[in-house]
C-alpha positions, -999 to 999 in steps of 0.1 A, spaced: -208 -489 343 -204 -511 313 -206 -499 277 -240 -516 273 -255 -500 304 -242 -466 294 -258 -470 259 -291 -481 275 -291 -451 299 -283 -427 271 -310 -442 249 -336 -438 277 -325 -402 283 -328 -394 246 -363 -409 244 -374 -389 274 -361 -357 259 -377 -365 226 -411 -371 243 -406 -338 262 -398 -319 230 -429 -334 212 -451 -324 241 -437 -289 242 -441 -286 204 -478 -296 207 -483 -271 234 -468 -243 213 -489 -253 183 -520 -252 205 -510 -218 218 -505 -204 183 -538 -218 172 -555 -202 202 -540 -168 193 -551 -172 157 -587 -181 169 -588 -150 191 -575 -128 163 -601 -141 139 -630 -136 163 -618 -101 170 -616 -93 133 -651 -108 127 -667 -89 156 -650 -57 146 -663 -61 111 -698 -68 124 -698 -38 147 -686 -15 119 -713 -28 95 -741 -23 120 -729 12 130 -727 22 94 -764 11 90 -774 32 120 -781 2 142 -771 -5 178 -746 -34 174 -750 -49 209 -788 -50 207 -789 -63 172 -764 -91 177 -779 -103 210 -814 -108 194 -822 -141 178 -786 -152 178 -795 -188 176 -824 -203 157 -843 -235 165 -819 -257 146 -786 -241 159 -760 -261 178 -748 -242 209 -731 -250 242 -757 -258 268 -763 -234 296 -744 -255 322 -712 -249 302 -716 -212 308 -730 -207 343 -740 -171 351 -753 -163 317 -790 -159 311 -789 -165 274 -772 -187 248 -753 -157 234 -715 -164 233 -694 -145 258 -676 -126 231 -709 -109 221 -718 -97 256 -693 -69 257 -676 -46 233 -645 -65 223 -612 -48 233 -584 -59 210 -558 -53 237 -576 -74 263 -580 -111 260 -614 -122 272 -613 -151 297 -626 -185 286 -660 -195 299 -659 -213 332 -660 -251 331 -683 -268 357 -667 -295 378 -690 -321 362 -670 -317 330 -636 -316 345 -632 -354 343 -600 -360 323 -574 -338 304 -587 -354 272 -622 -342 279 -611 -307 288 -591 -305 256 -624 -304 237 -637 -272 253 -615 -245 237 -623 -256 201 -660 -261 209 -662 -225 223 -644 -210 192 -663 -229 166 -696 -223 183 -689 -186 184 -678 -185 147 -709 -204 136 -731 -181 157 -716 -150 141 -723 -165 107 -759 -170 116 -762 -133 128 -748 -121 95 -766 -148 74 -775 -124 46 -742 -105 45 -712 -113 24 -689 -93 46 -681 -121 70 -676 -146 42 -651 -124 25 -632 -119 58 -631 -156 68 -624 -171 34 -603 -144 18 -575 -152 -7 -548 -155 20 -567 -185 34 -558 -178 70 -594 -177 83 -602 -209 65 -571 -227 78 -580 -217 114 -614 -233 110 -599 -264 94 -572 -268 121 -597 -262 149 -621 -288 135 -594 -314 130 -580 -309 165 -615 -310 180 -620 -343 162 -587 -356 175 -598 -346 211 -631 -364 206 -613 -396 195 -590 -393 225 -619 -388 249 -637 -418 235 -607 -440 241 -609 -430 278 -645 -420 283 -654 -401 315 -684 -410 336 -714 -398 316 -732 -369 333 -761 -346 323 -738 -325 301 -720 -345 274 -692 -322 262 -680 -348 237 -714 -349 220 -715 -311 219 -681 -312 203 -694 -335 176 -724 -312 170 -702 -281 167 -677 -299 145 -705 -310 121 -719 -275 119 -685 -260 113 -678 -284 85 -711 -275 69 -702 -238 72 -668 -244 55 -683 -264 27 -709 -237 21 -680 -214 11 -655 -237 -7 -647 -273 -14 -627 -290 13 -591 -299 5 -579 -335 2 -559 -331 34 -590 -318 53 -610 -347 40 -583 -372 50 -580 -359 86 -618 -360 90 -621 -395 75 -593 -408 97 -611 -396 128 -643 -413 116 -624 -445 109 -610 -446 144 -644 -440 160 -659 -468 138 -631 -492 148 -637 -484 185 -674 -492 181 -669 -524 161 -640 -539 180 -648 -529 215 -643 -556 241 -663 -537 267 -696 -554 260 -709 -546 294 -706 -509 288 -737 -506 267 -742 -469 275 -707 -460 262 -714 -479 230 -747 -461 225 -730 -428 231 -703 -436 205 -731 -445 181 -747 -411 188 -713 -393 181 -710 -411 147 -745 -402 137 -739 -366 147 -707 -363 127 -722 -382 98 -751 -357 96 -730 -331 78 -727 -331 41 -689 -334 41 -687 -366 60 -720 -384 54 -711 -402 22 -678 -414 34 -692 -427 67 -720 -446 51 -697 -462 26 -671 -471 52 -697 -487 75 -712 -507 46 -677 -519 39 -672 -529 75 -705 -547 76 -697 -566 44 -664 -576 60 -682 -590 91 -705 -609 69 -676 -625 51 -660 -635 84 -692 -650 96 -695 -670 64 -659 -682 65 -661 -692 102 -691 -715 95 -680 -730 62 -671 -760 82 -686 -771 115 -653 -781 131 -640 -763 162 -613 -746 140 -641 -726 124 -655 -716 158 -620 -703 168 -622 -678 140 -656 -666 149 -656 -628 153 -675 -625 185 -669 -589 192 -675 -577 157 -708 -598 155 -721 -583 188 -711 -548 180 -723 -549 144 -758 -540 155 -745 -505 165 -731 -500 130 -764 -511 115 -781 -485 136 -757 -457 125 -760 -464 88 -798 -469 90 -802 -435 107 -779 -417 82 -798 -433 52 -831 -423 67 -819 -387 71 -804 -385 37 -820 -360 13 -804 -374 -18 -807 -408 -35 -785 -435 -20 -767 -440 -53 -753 -405 -47 -744 -410 -11 -730 -445 -14 -719 -448 -50 -703 -481 -61 -703 -494 -25 -741 -499 -28 -737 -526 -54 -710 -542 -34 -731 -544 -3 -762 -556 -23 -739 -583 -38 -730 -595 -3 -767 -594 6 -776 -617 -23 -747 -641 -16 -748 -645 21 -781 -633 37 -800 -666 31 -770 -687 40 -765 -668 73 -801 -665 82 -803 -698 101 -772 -692 123 -775 -654 125 -811 -644 120 -808 -610 136 -777 -601 115 -795 -612 83 -826 -591 92 -805 -560 97 -788 -566 63 -822 -569 47 -833 -536 63 -803 -518 50 -806 -534 16 -842 -522 15 -832 -487 23 -806 -487 -4 -830 -500 -31 -862 -482 -21 -848 -447 -24 -837 -453 -60 -869 -469 -72 
């Protein structure tokens, strides 16, 4: 074997080892987080039981009643077959600290890909945590336990949300066949509710915001630059995921501002592509972005309609930037791209009407 062949073989071996070590490290990190999640749930349920017993109430009966209100986000019944209510499994029995409760069974319809299955543990934990918060809605005991000065409970929630969003992004890159139970959508719903829960207790850190925003950027890029124009249903689902994640207070402003920036960029590309009528201009025409922009318009329009605060608060300086693009390009683009111009007018109307 020559020296070059030996070096190449050694390099290949080292790369393989490096990938193996990274995978092992990720598995260990996931295992540690799972133990922290279990420990937190046990602490919270023990605290709940102690509080109800001190008040002379039957804990199991009290917690199982009205656990979820009409607006709550929970795992659908097909994720937990065999249960006759939407009460999380951890509340159905007296928790035993020495015994680890088995995870809820996963129906075969959801066992599509490893990326999809990775969503389930974080969904189950965050759904349980949010449900317990609803049960103890008027009590400060749980808040003091979750968000105490050591920050452990808050960091568990943050890590769980971020890893859940990472799993959502991975699942969207390789979407499974859509069935009656959309686990990815439920993951988005639970993540949005968990972020609202966190923000109700403290301001999110810059790192937490950065990780959430990065996931939203990746989902937006997938929607805008998708080449799978024939998979309309997948694009509509991705649009639904963004609307769901953008519905929480922590991510709404960023997602609206980011989408407005992307739409403005598409408008600039359309304008530049048709500045001259030669074939070189057509070569630069952003076909995919133009076709997929209607989905972004749908997301931002829905978020603006749902917003309870003026758009100048949600959008900030990006509002004037978008309206400037509207004034400069909408009439010039209306002949070639009437539908795109109409969508821009609709968004511009929403931005200005809420402030008048």
